C-alpha positions in Angstrom: 87.0 68.6 -13.7 84.7 65.6 -13.5 82.8 64.7 -16.7 79.2 63.9 -15.9 77.8 61.2 -18.1 74.3 61.2 -19.5 71.9 58.5 -18.2 69.4 56.2 -19.9 65.9 55.7 -18.5 64.0 52.4 -18.4 62.0 53.7 -21.4 65.4 53.8 -23.3 65.3 57.7 -23.3 68.9 59.2 -23.0 68.8 62.1 -20.6 71.2 65.0 -19.7 73.7 64.3 -16.9 72.1 66.7 -14.5 68.5 65.6 -15.2 66.9 64.3 -12.1 63.8 62.9 -14.1 63.4 61.3 -17.5 62.5 63.9 -20.2 60.3 61.3 -22.0 58.3 59.4 -19.3 59.0 61.4 -16.1 60.5 58.5 -14.1 63.1 59.6 -11.5 66.8 59.1 -12.2 67.8 55.7 -10.8 70.2 55.6 -7.8 72.6 52.8 -8.4 75.1 51.1 -6.1 77.7 53.7 -6.5 75.6 56.1 -4.4 76.1 53.8 -1.5 79.9 54.0 -1.8 79.8 57.9 -2.0 80.5 58.4 -5.7 77.0 60.0 -6.3 74.7 62.0 -4.1 72.4 59.8 -2.2 69.5 62.3 -2.5 69.6 63.6 -6.1 72.1 61.2 -7.8 74.4 64.0 -9.1 78.1 62.7 -9.5 80.5 63.7 -6.8 83.3 66.1 -7.8 86.8 65.1 -6.7 87.5 66.1 -3.1 83.9 67.5 -2.5 82.2 66.6 0.7 78.8 68.0 -0.1 76.6 67.8 -3.3 76.8 70.8 -5.5 73.1 70.5 -6.4 71.3 69.7 -3.2 74.0 70.2 -0.5 73.7 66.6 0.9 76.7 65.2 2.6 78.6 62.4 0.7 79.3 59.0 2.3 82.8 57.5 2.7 84.6 60.6 1.3 88.0 59.0 2.0 87.2 56.3 -0.7 86.4 58.6 -3.5 88.6 58.3 -6.6 89.7 61.0 -8.9 87.3 60.3 -11.7 84.1 58.3 -11.8 82.4 57.1 -14.9 78.7 56.3 -14.6 77.8 53.2 -16.8 74.8 53.4 -19.0 71.7 52.3 -17.3 69.9 49.3 -18.6 66.1 49.1 -18.8 64.6 47.9 -15.5 62.7 45.1 -17.0 65.8 43.4 -18.2 68.0 44.1 -15.1 69.3 40.7 -14.0 68.9 39.6 -10.3 71.9 40.0 -8.1 72.5 36.2 -8.1 71.0 32.9 -9.1 69.7 32.3 -5.6 67.5 35.4 -5.9 66.2 34.2 -9.2 65.4 30.6 -8.3 64.4 31.5 -4.7 61.8 33.9 -6.1 60.5 31.3 -8.6 60.4 28.6 -5.9 58.3 30.9 -3.7 55.9 31.6 -6.6 55.6 27.9 -7.4 55.0 27.1 -3.7 52.3 29.8 -3.5 50.6 28.6 -6.7 50.8 25.0 -5.6 49.2 25.8 -2.3 46.4 27.7 -4.0 45.8 24.8 -6.4 45.8 22.3 -3.5 43.3 24.5 -1.6 41.0 24.6 -4.6 41.2 20.8 -4.9 40.3 20.4 -1.2 37.4 22.8 -1.6 36.1 21.0 -4.7 36.3 17.7 -2.8 34.3 19.0 0.1 31.7 20.4 -2.3 31.5 17.0 -4.1 31.2 15.2 -0.8 28.3 17.4 0.3 26.5 16.9 -3.0 27.0 13.2 -2.7 25.7 13.1 0.8 22.7 15.2 -0.1 21.9 13.6 -3.4 23.3 10.1 -3.1 20.1 8.7 -1.5 17.9 10.0 -4.3 20.3 8.7 -6.9 20.3 5.2 -5.4 16.5 5.3 -4.9 16.0 6.5 -8.5 18.2 3.6 -9.6 15.9 1.1 -7.8 12.8 2.9 -9.1 14.0 2.7 -12.6 14.9 -1.0 -12.5 12.7 -2.9 -14.9 12.6 -6.1 -12.9 11.5 -4.2 -9.8 8.7 -2.4 -11.6 7.5 -5.6 -13.3 7.5 -7.5 -10.0 5.6 -4.8 -8.1 3.1 -4.4 -11.0 2.5 -8.2 -11.0 1.8 -8.2 -7.3 -0.5 -5.2 -7.6 -2.4 -6.8 -10.5 -2.9 -10.1 -8.6 -4.0 -8.3 -5.5 -6.4 -6.2 -7.5 -7.9 -9.3 -9.1 -8.4 -10.8 -5.6 -10.1 -7.6 -4.5 -12.4 -7.6 -7.4 -13.6 -11.2 -6.8 -14.1 -10.5 -3.1 -15.9 -7.3 -3.7 -18.1 -8.3 -6.6 -18.8 -12.0 -5.9 -18.3 -12.2 -2.2 -17.9 -15.5 -0.5 -20.2 -18.0 -2.2 -20.0 -21.4 -3.7 -19.1 -20.0 -7.1 -16.5 -17.5 -6.0 -14.6 -19.5 -3.5 -12.6 -21.4 -6.2 -11.8 -18.1 -7.9 -10.7 -16.6 -4.6 -8.4 -19.5 -3.8 -6.9 -19.4 -7.3 -6.3 -15.6 -7.0 -4.6 -16.2 -3.6 -2.3 -18.9 -5.2 -1.4 -16.5 -8.0 -0.7 -13.7 -5.5 1.6 -16.0 -3.6 3.7 -16.7 -6.7 4.0 -13.0 -7.6 4.9 -12.0 -4.1 7.7 -14.7 -4.0 9.1 -13.2 -7.2 9.1 -9.8 -5.6 11.2 -11.3 -2.7 13.7 -12.6 -5.2 14.0 -9.2 -7.0 14.4 -7.4 -3.7 17.2 -9.7 -2.7 19.1 -8.9 -5.9 19.1 -5.2 -5.3 22.4 -3.6 -4.2 22.6 -3.5 -0.5 23.6 0.2 -0.1 22.7 2.4 2.8 20.9 4.7 0.4 18.4 2.1 -0.9 18.0 0.3 2.4 14.6 1.9 3.3 13.1 1.1 -0.1 14.3 -2.5 -0.1 13.0 -2.9 3.5 9.6 -1.6 2.4 9.5 -4.0 -0.5 10.3 -6.9 1.7 7.5 -5.9 4.1 5.1 -5.7 1.2 6.2 -9.2 0.1 5.6 -10.6 3.5 2.2 -9.0 3.8 1.0 -10.2 0.4 2.1 -13.7 1.2 0.0 -13.6 4.4 -3.0 -12.4 2.4 -2.5 -15.2 -0.1 -2.2 -17.8 2.6 -5.3 -16.5 4.3 -7.4 -16.7 1.1 -6.0 -20.0 -0.1 -7.2 -21.7 3.1 -10.8 -21.1 2.4 -12.8 -24.3 1.8 -14.9 -25.2 -1.3 -18.3 -24.6 0.5 -19.6 -21.4 2.1 -20.8 -23.4 5.0 -17.2 -24.4 5.7 -16.0 -20.8 5.9 -15.5 -19.8 9.5 -15.5 -16.4 11.2 -11.8 -16.9 12.2 -10.9 -17.3 8.5 -12.7 -14.1 7.7 -10.9 -12.4 10.6 -7.5 -13.7 9.2 -8.2 -12.3 5.8 -9.2 -8.9 7.2 -6.0 -8.8 9.3 -3.9 -9.7 6.3 -5.6 -7.0 4.2 -4.8 -4.5 6.9 -1.1 -5.5 6.8 -1.0 -5.2 3.0 -2.5 -1.7 3.3 0.1 -0.6 5.8 2.9 -2.1 3.7 1.8 -0.2 0.6 1.7 3.0 2.6 5.3 2.4 3.6 6.3 1.8 0.0 4.6 5.1 -1.0 6.5 6.9 1.7 9.9 5.6 0.9 9.4 5.6 -2.9 6.5 7.6 -4.2 7.1 6.4 -7.8 6.8 2.7 -6.8 3.9 3.5 -4.5 1.9 4.7 -7.5 1.8 1.1 -8.7 -0.4 0.1 -5.7 -4.0 -0.9 -6.1 -6.6 1.0 -4.0 -5.7 -0.3 -0.5 -8.8 1.2 1.0 -10.7 -0.9 -1.5 -9.0 -4.0 -0.2 -10.2 -3.4 3.3 -13.6 -2.2 2.2 -14.0 -5.3 0.0 -13.0 -7.7 2.7 -15.3 -6.0 5.2 -18.1 -6.2 2.6 -17.3 -9.8 1.9 -17.3 -10.6 5.6 -20.6 -8.8 6.1 -22.2 -10.7 3.2 -20.7 -13.9 4.5 -22.1 -13.3 7.9 -25.5 -12.5 6.4 -25.4 -15.7 4.2 -24.2 -17.7 7.2 -27.2 -16.5 9.2 -29.6 -17.3 6.3 -28.0 -20.7 5.9 -28.5 -21.3 9.6 -32.2 -20.3 9.3 -32.6 -22.7 6.3 -31.1 -25.5 8.3 -33.5 -25.0 11.2 -36.5 -24.7 8.9 -35.5 -27.9 7.2 -35.5 -29.7 10.6 -38.9 -28.2 11.4 -40.3 -29.4 8.1 -38.9 -32.8 8.6 -40.7 -33.0 12.0 -43.9 -31.8 10.4 -43.6 -34.4 7.6 -42.9 -37.2 10.1 -46.0 -36.2 12.1 -48.3 -36.5 9.1 -46.6 -39.3 7.2 -49.7 -41.5 7.4 -52.3 -38.8 7.4 -53.4 -39.4 3.8 -53.9 -43.1 4.2 -55.5 -42.7 7.7 -57.9 -40.1 6.3 -58.9 -42.4 3.5 -59.6 -45.2 6.0 -61.7 -42.9 8.2 -63.7 -41.6 5.3 -64.4 -45.1 4.1 -65.2 -46.4 7.5 -62.2 -48.7 7.5 -61.1 -47.2 10.9 -63.3 -46.6 13.9 -64.1 -42.9 14.7 -62.3 -43.0 18.0 -59.1 -44.2 16.3 -59.4 -41.7 13.5 -60.1 -38.8 15.9 -57.1 -39.7 18.1 -54.7 -39.8 15.1 -56.1 -36.5 13.7 -55.7 -34.8 17.1 -52.1 -36.1 17.3 -51.3 -34.6 13.9 -52.8 -31.3 15.1 -50.6 -31.4 18.2 -47.6 -31.9 16.1 -48.6 -28.9 14.1 -48.8 -26.9 17.3 -45.2 -27.9 18.2 -44.0 -26.8 14.7 -45.8 -23.4 15.2 -44.0 -22.9 18.5 -40.6 -23.6 17.0 -41.3 -21.2 14.1 -42.4 -18.5 16.5 -39.0 -18.8 18.3 -36.9 -18.9 15.1 -35.2 -15.5 14.4 -35.3 -14.4 10.8 -32.0 -12.8 9.6 -33.5 -11.1 6.6 -36.8 -9.6 5.4 -37.1 -12.5 2.9 -36.7 -15.2 5.5 -39.2 -13.3 7.8 -41.8 -13.4 5.0 -41.1 -17.1 4.5 -41.5 -17.8 8.2 -44.8 -16.0 8.2 -46.1 -17.9 5.2 -45.0 -21.2 6.7 -46.7 -20.3 10.0 -49.9 -19.5 8.2 -49.8 -22.8 6.3 -49.1 -24.9 9.4 -51.8 -23.0 11.4 -54.4 -23.7 8.7 -53.3 -27.4 8.6 -53.7 -27.7 12.4 -57.2 -26.2 12.2 -58.1 -28.6 9.4 -56.9 -31.6 11.4 -59.0 -30.5 14.4 -62.1 -30.0 12.3 -61.6 -33.4 10.8 -61.2 -34.9 14.3 -64.5 -33.3 15.4 -66.2 -34.6 12.3 -65.1 -38.1 13.0 -66.0 -38.0 16.7 -69.5 -36.8 15.8 -70.1 -40.2 14.1 -69.7 -42.3 17.2 -73.3 -41.7 18.2 -74.5 -44.1 15.5 -71.3 -45.8 14.3 -71.4 -48.5 17.0 -75.2 -49.2 16.7 -76.1 -52.3 14.9 -75.2 -52.8 12.3 -71.8 -51.4 13.4 -70.1 -49.2 10.8 -71.2 -47.1 8.0 -74.4 -48.4 6.3 -73.3 -46.8 3.0 -69.6 -47.5 3.4 -68.8 -43.8 3.5 -68.7 -41.6 6.6 -71.3 -38.9 6.1 -70.2 -35.3 5.9 -71.2 -32.5 8.3 -70.2 -28.9 9.1 -67.0 -29.9 10.7 -66.0 -31.8 7.6 -66.7 -28.7 5.5 -64.8 -26.4 7.8 -61.9 -28.9 7.7 -61.9 -28.9 3.9 -61.8 -25.0 3.8 -58.9 -24.8 6.2 -57.0 -27.5 4.3 -57.4 -25.6 1.1 -55.9 -22.5 2.7 -53.1 -24.5 4.1 -52.3 -26.1 0.7 -52.2 -22.6 -1.0 -49.8 -21.2 1.7 -47.6 -24.3 1.6 -47.2 -24.0 -2.2 -46.3 -20.3 -1.8 -43.8 -21.2 0.8 -42.0 -24.0 -1.1 -41.8 -21.9 -4.3 -39.7 -19.3 -2.4 -37.9 -21.6 0.0 -36.6 -24.3 -2.3 -34.1 -22.0 -4.2 -32.5 -21.2 -0.8 -32.5 -24.8 0.1 -30.7 -25.7 -3.1 -28.2 -22.9 -2.7 -27.1 -24.2 0.7 -27.4 -27.9 -0.2 -30.6 -28.8 1.7 -33.6 -30.8 0.7 -36.4 -29.3 -1.4 -40.1 -29.8 -0.4 -43.5 -30.1 -2.0 -46.7 -28.7 -0.5 -48.1 -32.2 0.1 -45.0 -33.2 2.2 -45.5 -30.5 4.8 
């Protein structure tokens, strides 16, 4: 009779020989290699009795019955967790497969992490590089200096315009702006030439070029307003437009640096205002120049009027000669009046001055004609014996009185004119006049 050994479960519980399941944990009885050789039932694991062909418990047929020995002893089962692999190849092969899988997972994670970092770099690299440029102290200082110089130039142009006093300040501001703009060029050249910061550096270079053009345009202005030409004004306006566009580009590529810009619209407005004021001043200057020529003609026509009138009054000149000279002076006055009537007045002030001068010249012409009539009226007795003035003085009449009245009106209007005209003449570098010279 075959002795059936007890068997030990993985949980180390020793079970009866015929127990198909562990009495402690319920795990099924392990089927070991002996089953495959026919020493135990392949279905329920019960030991095979000597010479039996079928299992006494379940009736299953045994395998290889010819190889069964007389007595089989079942070794004690070891816990599953400490069961050694069949051979070293199984052990190391399993570990190698695990290591390979783990290594592959780690490599995959590294690749994924690299892709993520690359995407973040591509997406944020430009901002990082731009922020580096924006935070650079030298860059900020250079742009601030350019903005300050440009702002000073704007202020001079807007507040003072283009006059004799402001032109020197404008040229100095332009020179200062040129120096500051050149420093900006040096700073931009020292920036790292990366693809991320290219647009910002390009915008700063364009700003530098535009500021230099504005500086050159203003520094070419002369010392006198009369020397300023319309083409110079146009060049300044064009340069100002270029500066405005350059600042817009800086604001687009780098909003933080763009905040340092002065009011570009003020630049254009200031230059347009300065140009408008210059054009107005230029037209006033042109009017003053023409009036000066007219006054010179008037003065030349009456240069000897005072001495001639004295001679006529004292009978030191014949009435015919005196009347001829007085009518000649009156004709010269008429020519002056025609020129004044054709002279356009650019401003209300110059129009008032033109009207005042016309009134003065008109009164002078009337006085000269009254005096000529007065002198001619003396010919009826002047040439009788004794020839000349018996009393040594030409007697007065109504024409003489009318001439004196008209002359008084002329003198008052002339004084009013020169009081308002002379400051303009001085401003533009022309001769000043007195009432007796006109």
